[in-house]
N, C-alpha and C positions, 0 to 999 in steps of 0.2 A: 658465443650466439648458443652454444648446447644448453644453458641454465636458462635460455628465456623461455623455450620452447614448453616443457613442464609448468613455468610459473604462466605463461601467457593461458595454457591451456586450464589451474586450477583460476584463475583467474575468472575468466570466461565461464567458467561453470558456475561461480556463485555470482555471477552476474546475473546470468540464466536463472539462477535459483533466486533473486533477492526480486526479478521483475517478476518471475511467479505471484511468487507472495505479496508483490506488491497489489499485482492486476485481481488474486483472490480477495486481496481484502478490499479493495474496489468495490469489487462485486458485491462482496457484503454490504457494505454502507451502500451502495446503490437500491438495494432488498428493501433496508431499514428507510430507507427513503423513500421509496416506492409506495411499501406498505404504508407509511405516514400519509403521503398524498392522498391514496385510495380510502383510508378510514377518515379523514380529517375531521367530518362531520362529527363523527363518536369522537374525536379527542378532544372537542373544543366542547361538546356537550356536558364529558364527565372532568374535563379540567387536566385531559394528561398532557399538556405541553410540556412543561417539563419534564417530565418522564421520558417524553419521546426524543426531547430537545439532546438530553442526556446519553441516552443510547447514540442516536446521531453522533455528538461530540464525540463519545469514546471508539467507536467505530473511524473515522477520520482522526484520532489520534494513533490508533493502529495502524491505519494506511501511512502516516505522513513517518513513523517509523520506519516503516519499511522504505521511502522514499528517500529520508537519512541516508538511511544506511546505502541505495543505491546513489547518489550523488558523494561519496565517500570515494566509493568501488570505481568509478568513473574513473578521476585520474590517474589511478595506476592502470587501468587498460589505456590509454590513452598515452602514458610515457614512454610503456614499452616500445610502441611503435614509432616513437619519435628518434 
């Protein structure tokens, strides 16, 4: 029982860190998407669709990396309370 408390505190801090990073990555992606939709006429006029799609996909990949880390850490936190 005594060993569980420090481990639980460590896991909770890791989960919080992952959640903060995931939300920051999501905010960055949403900023790029908002900018994309705000300037869609210019993007279409200059045929910059591919570059913008690449930017959005890159931001999504960063977000997915943090999401997968969160999904991997959740079972350990759940196991602690069983």
